[in-house]
N, C-alpha and C positions, 0 to 999 in steps of 0.2 A: 428669626436671624440670629447666626450668632459666628463667629468665627474661632479656627481652631490651631493654634500655635505650631503642632509636630507636624512639619512639612516632609524633613526627612524621613524618608522611607523606616517605620519603625519594624518591619520586621528585618529589613538589613539589618539594623541597630541590634534585634534580640538578636538577630543568626550568630554577630559575633561575640556577644556578651551573654550567653544563657542565666548567667547569674545573677544580673542583673533586671532579668525578664517581671520580675514581681514586683521589684522596685519601681519600674520606666512606669509598669501599666498602673500603679497607685497613684504616681506621680501626675500621668499622663490624664488620669480621670480625675483629678482637684483644678490641671489648667483648665479642662474641659468645662467644668461645671462653672470655675472662675469667668469663666471668656462667656458663660450664656448667663452668669445675671449680669456680664458689665452688658449683653445686648437689650436686656430687660431696661437697663437704665442707660438711654442713649447718651448722657452728658457723661458715663464712665469713658465711652468708645470715643477716645480723643482723632483717633484718625478720620474722624467725618468732619474734622475743622476745616474751614474755606481756607483755600490756596490763592484765589483770588477776592482784593478789594477795589473799594471806590475813595475818589479823590474828594475829601471834603471840603477844603478848602487852600489855596496857597500861598505863601508868606513869602518874605525876602532869603530864599536860598532854602528854603526848606518850605515840607507840604505835611498835612494831615491826613492821614487814611481811617477808616472807618472800622477800626479792629483794633485789636490791643492783647493784653494777657487772655482775652475770651478765644481767642483763636490762637494760643502758643507762640505769640509774636517775641520776639526776642531782639537785645539789640546786637547789632552788627549783622543782622539779617540782610539779603539781598535780594531787589524785587528789581522787577521790568515794569516800565511805565508805557502804554501804547494807548493809541487812539481808537475806541470802539462806537459803535452806535449807541445812544445814550437806551435803547429800548433793549438793549439785551441783557439776556438773563445772566447775571452775575455767578459761575458758580465750578464749572469746571477749565483751569488753566490751561489748558490743550490748545482750546479751540481758539485764546488768544494770542496765539504766538506766531502766528502768520499776519497779525496785522503790523501798520507800521510803527518801529518801537521809537518813540519820544525819549524817555530817558531811561539812564539807571541811577534805582534811589539805594541808601544803605539807611537800616532803621537807628535811631538815634536816643531815643526816649519810645519809652512803653506805659501807657495806661491800661485804665481794666478795657475798655471799650474804644479805644483810639493810640494812633501810636504819631509820632513826630517823627519824619524822613530826611534827612539830608539828599540833595541832587547832586550824586558823583558825578555824570555827565551828563548833555542835554544835546538833541538835535532838533530843534521845535518847541512849541509852544507848550506851557505849562497847563494846565487849567483844570479846575473842579470836574467832576463827573469822569475824568479820565480812567482807565485801569490799571491796577498796579496788582501782579502775582508774583509768588516766589520764584526765585530760580533753583534749577533743580537741587544744588547743591545745599540751599536753605530748604528745602524738602526736607533732604536727607538731614537735615542738620534738627530740625524741630520734631521730626519723627524720632530721631535718638535722646532728645530730651524727653517727650514724651513716654517711651519707652524706660528709661531709666526711671522716671516720675513711678512710674508703673510698678518699677519692679520691688522699690522702696515699700508701695502702696498693700502689695500683696508680696510677703518674706517667702512663701512658699510655692514656687513657680519654675516648673522645668519645659523647657522652649526649644527647639531645633528650629526656629524662624530663618536662622539665615544661610544654616547648610555648611558646604566645605566649602575652605576658603576659595578653589577654583572655580567653584561654581559660582561663586559670590561677584569674582573678579567677570565672570564672563557676563553673569546678569548686568553689574554695572556698567558695562560697557554697551549693552543691549538699550538699558534706560538712555545713557547717554545720547545715542542715536534717534531714540526715540521722542526727547525733548530737547531739541534744536533749538537754542539761541538764537534769537537776530540781534547781534551786539549792538549798540550804538557807536556811531565811527565820530571819527576827527578830520575835518576838513579844513586843509591851511595848505595853501602855496602863489607860488606866483608866474607870471607869465609875462617875459618882455620880448619886446623888439629890439633888432641891435641896428648899428649905424656905424661903419669906422672906414678904419685907413688903416694902412704903409707904407711907410715912404724908407724906400731903401737907399744907401748909396750908389753914386753913381745917377741919383735924378729918378730911379721907378718907383711908380705909385699905383696903386692899387686903391679900389675901393668895395667895401664888404657891405651884407644886410645878412642878417641873421636870425635867429630864434635862441630865446632862453627858458629854461622850464624849472624849476623849484616847487617840490611836490611833497606833501606828508600828508597824504590821504587815505584813513585807515579805514576798514569795514563797511565797503562800497556798498551801498543800497542795504543795509542789513547783512550783507555777508560777509564771510572773510577773508575776500579778497582785499588788495591796499596797492597803493601806488604810491613809493616813494622814490628820494633820491633826485639828482641834476643833472642836467643836460645843456648842453651849449653849441651851437654848430653855426656855420657861415659859409658865405657864396659868395665869390666874386662877382661885380657886376661892370667893372669894370679895369680897365689895367694896362700897366704900359710895359709890364715886364716882359720880358722875349718865349715866346709861344713853347710851350713843353717846361720853360721852369716855373718851380713850386716852392714857393717859402714858409716853411712849414715853422712858426716863432716858437718862443717859450711859454706864449699865453695858451698857444694851441697844443701843446704839447700837456701842460696842465690841464688842459678842460678835456684830455681825455683820460685821464685816471679816475675823473667822477663814475658814478653810477647813479642808472635810475630804471626802475625797472615795476611790471604788475606782477605781485608775489600770490598766490594763497597756500594759506595755511591754518587748517581748522582744528582744533581740540577732539572732534567730532568725526574727522575722516583720516584716511592713514594717506591721503595722496598730497603730496607737498608739489607745487608749480610755480616756477621764476620765469618772466620774458623779458627782456632790454638787456642791457647793459648790467652787467652783475657779476659778483662772486657765486662760485658754487660752496653753498655753504656748508657740505660736508667737507672741504678743501681745499681752502681758501689760498692756499699754496700754488694753486693751477694759474694763480693772479685774474682780472676780467676777463669775462668772454660778452661780445657783441651776438645774442643767441637766447638758447633757454635750457631749463631741466627739469626733470621728472622725477619726484623718488614717492615712493611708497614703502609702506610700514608691512614687512609679512609677518614681524611677529613685535612684541610688546618693544624688543630693544635695538630689531635689526632694521633697515631701510636699505631697500636697494629703486638703480638711477640709473637715468643715463643723460648725458648732456652734449649740446651742438651749438658751435657757432665759428667768428673771426675773434680774434686774438687781439684788439686795438690799443693795449694798454704798453705804452712806450716805457713804463718804470717796471717791467718783466725783464728777468735775468735773459728769457731766450726771445725777445720781441725782433718780431719782424712786420715789417707795415701789410704782407700779404697774404699771411698765416691765417691758417683756419684750422680747429682743433674739432675732435668727435672721442666721447668716452664712455666708458658704464663704470660703475661702482658700485660696493656695498659696506654699508655705516653701524657699528654698533654705539649705541648711546646708554647709559644709564646717570642716576645721580641727578641732582640739580647741584647749580652755583652756591646754593646757603650751606652747603655742606659739600660732599665729595659728589665730585662728577668724572665721567672719562668716558671718551669717545673714540673710535679709531675708524678709519675708512682705506679700502684699499680698493682700486681700481686699473684699469689700462685705454690708453689714451692712443690717438694717433695724431700728427700735424701733418698738415699740408700747404706747400709755398706755392699759389699759381697753380692749385689745384695736384701738385706732386707731392707725393713722401715724402715726408721731410727726417720727420720721426716716427718710431713704435716703442711705447715706453710704458712700463709700470709707476704707478706712484700710490705712496703711502703717508698716512696722516695720523698724527696719536696725540691726543693732549689730555691730562692728568691733572685735578686741581683742587685742593683743600681752602674752600672756604676762600679767601682772600692772602692765606699766610704762603702756598706751596703752589707752584704750577712747573708743570715738567710738561714740554711741547717737543716734535719731531716731528720732519718732514723729508719726504727721499723720492727721488727720480730715479727708475734703471732703465737704460736704453737697452734696443735690441742692436746687435751691430749693425752699421749702414755706411755706406759709401757717401763722404763727404766732400762738396766741392771745395773745402776749405781747404785738404791736404791735397790739392791736386791728383784727385781721382785715388789718394789712399782711402782708409777705414777706420773707423770708430769701434772697437770690439764692443760687446754685449759687457756690461756692469754699470754703474752709479756712476751719474751722470752728474746730480746735485745733491748734495743733502745742508740741514740747517736744523740743530739740536740747541734747548736752552733747560735751563734750569734757572727759576725764581723764586727769590725766596722775600716774604714783606712781612719781616716779624711784627713791626710796628706800622701803623697807619701814616707816618711820615717817612718812613725810613724801607727802600727797597733793594736790591741787588741780584746778580745773578752772574751765571758763566754759561758761555754758547760756544760753539765749534762751527765752524760752516765752510763748507767744500763745493769746489766748482772742477770736472773734469775739462770743460770747455770752457772756450772765452765767454765770456756773459755778451751779450748784445743788447744790452739797454742801450734807450736814447743819453749821450754821456750832457748833451745840456741840462739835463735834470740835476747833476748833483748839489748843484747849490741849495737845490730847495729840500732837501732831504731827504729825498723819498728812494734814493738809490744803498744809502747808508749798508742796507745789510749786505749788499754783493761789492761792499769795496775793499775786501781783505778774505783770507782765508785762513784757517788754523782757530784754535784758540782765543777766546776775549774773553774780560769782564766788565761787568756795569754795575754802576750804583747812582741810584738817583734819591736826592733827601729835600724831603719838603722845609724850610725855615721858619724862621718867623715872619708872619704878614703873607702867609702864601709864596715865601719865593722859595724858588725851587734851584738846585741844581743838579747836574747830571753829568756823568763820564762814561767813556768805556775805552779800553787798554787792552791791546793784544797783540802776541806776537804771530807774522802771517809767513805761513812755509809750505809753499807747493811743489808737485813734485819736479818741476825744472828748475826750480829756484835752485842758487848757489848756496843760500843764506837766507838766515832769519831777515825780516823784516819787520819793523816798528810800526801798530797803526794805535793811531789817538783821536779820540773826540771828545769835547768839552762843550758846555751850554749850561745855560743862565737863563731862565724866568721869572720876570719882575712887573706883579702885577699892576702894580701905582707907581712907575719910573718917576721919581724925584717929585713927588705928588702932585705929578700932572693927569693922573688918571691911564695914563698911558700902559697900554700891556704891553711888554717888550721881551721878547727872546734874541738872546745872541748864541752865535753855534758856529765853532771851529772844530774842523777836521783835516786829518792830515793820513794818510794811505798810499803804501806800496804792496802793487802784487803782481803775479805774472802777466796780468792782462793791461797796466800801465799804472802809475803814481799818478801824484798830485795833492793837490790842500784846496780848500776853501773855507772863507768869514761867510756867513748871511744872519743879516739883522731884518728883524721882522717887527714893526711897530702898530699897533692899532688902539681906538679909541671912539667909544659913544660920545659925540659933542653933544648932543640932546636924546632925548628917545627914541627920536625918528630918524637921527642924523649920526651916520659912521664913515670913518676913514679907519684904512688898510694899506700899509706900505712895507714893501719888500725887495730888499736890497743884496746884494755880494757881489762877491768878486772869486772866481777858479780858477784854477791850472789844471791840465789834464795831460800828462802825456804819453800817449797810447796810438797803436796803431789803428786804433779802432777809428780814428778822428785826425784831421787834420786841423781842428778849432780847437788849441791845446790855451788857449787863453783868450777870458771873459770876462765883463762887468756888466750886472744887468741891475734894471731897478723896474717894478711894477707895484700901481699907485689904482688904487680904487676906493669911490666915494661912493656911498650909500645913502638916497632922502628918501624918506616915506613921504610922498605927499598927500596928506587927509587918510581916512583911513583905508582908501581904497588902491592908490594909485604910487607907483615910486618912480623913482628915474638914478639911475648909475651911470658914473662914468669911469672908465678904465686905462690906463696911462701904461705902456713900455716902454722900456729903452733898453737896449741890448749893443752892446761892441765888443765883438771876438776877432780873432785871428781872421775866420772868414766868413762871418754876418756881421754886418751891421744894420740894424733900421730901428723905426720907433713905431710903435702901433698904438692906435686911439680907439675906442668906442664910448660911442652912449648908447643908454637906453633906456626905453619908456617902458613900462609895464603897468599891470592889473595883478594886485593883491585880493586875495579869495579867501572867504574863510577865518581860521582863528581857533585860538585852543579855547574849547568851552569848561566852565566850572561844572 
């Protein structure tokens, strides 16, 4: 029984460096002799140390396993805990990876023949006799520590164990696929059943029933599938509204801006999948879609994919309730958020309205960031020439239809500022009733602007934006401005308050709005929230140019599993006047686990 440490072809090395042949042969002989002597002494071969252990007993928030320094365990190493039959022989970790994963552990203290592990997360009952094994990263970490110790013990060692860097990178990827983890998931969510109504001016009434889902479910069944987001929908069960009339309320519009979906993303697979109401992760400037996407890594840095679905988001600059979109893309990404990160996406897409082609365009999105200090972002869409019904049969020439660029700096944790540029060639078609919610601020002007945000004492934040707007058809520049303040503890009442004011003037409309939001947790299980505002909007896009609105929500957790929620909306405008109310009763499941 012996092991050699010169895996890389010795003949190849000697071919390129003949002058080193004798020295290499001598050193290799010494290494071979050392390894044979270790084989004769089994305790010297650390590679035979076990990676699978039994739980001895369980304490509050931690447990003890039957191995320690004798198995070369170190603090901060990670283990997975599984349910395995008690008569199974504890030997090879591979055979246990298919069992149900109960918990993830981290070693916090090591003795000679035992170790204390912290329970990082759990998904079932933890008890003595269960099997714990090192994760692949910790196996590699232990191997490196053992080899470092061996090199100190045997100073004359010549080794080509790891080969060339490219070869090692391929080997690492293959090992990761071989040792797939079944991670411990997190389950938390709410399902609610809605009942409510709308009362409109003129005595028109309707009753509605609906369903709401809030989900934060990760690693479903020990896989890398996740189901996350929020959705609410309703339907009329009785109505005195004339046939064909349809009242879309402010609450309904806000509900359409939520996201929920089923996602798959694994560190061991090149494929990424998303289905539901969601953003395209590689190009969020396209707004949300009801549909899906598929991406596949073709190299370590490059991903290609496609997407398709309807486009229901009324806060999108090119919104149409009957619009569909499909396209393909390529993305390049490198780095991470702790250091320098870069991603760049390019693609082509087509939109249709009632299944007739409306736009054919290319899109580009780029982001470069360095830690939290600097972020450079740009998005751009360029359309192919097309006939436009808005221009009475005229055409839009090929060219840039929309672009947004920004440079943001955050030299200190409490201070951030930036410079932005916005451009639209055609009129945005978002729903103007969302103005007072702040969801449309990015689309209210064209040209350059600057913004600043400062966190003052006691987490009070102030923010402002100021810029000159100038479109190609404008005869003069116009000033756009926005100001706001966030107060986390208004007058020591515990209320979280946010006040926002905006005034804008652009080629597609002018106006201003003021909004105030208040929220407070009255107890650990009871929360209230209030949003109110006033807005004016003078534009050819709508005849509803003046409105006031109030939205209120109360949320009460009844015991550990049930909840009650009440919603009230009041809206008074030039062309829309209504009150809307909803009551929700639902079930809460799961929760964050220690």
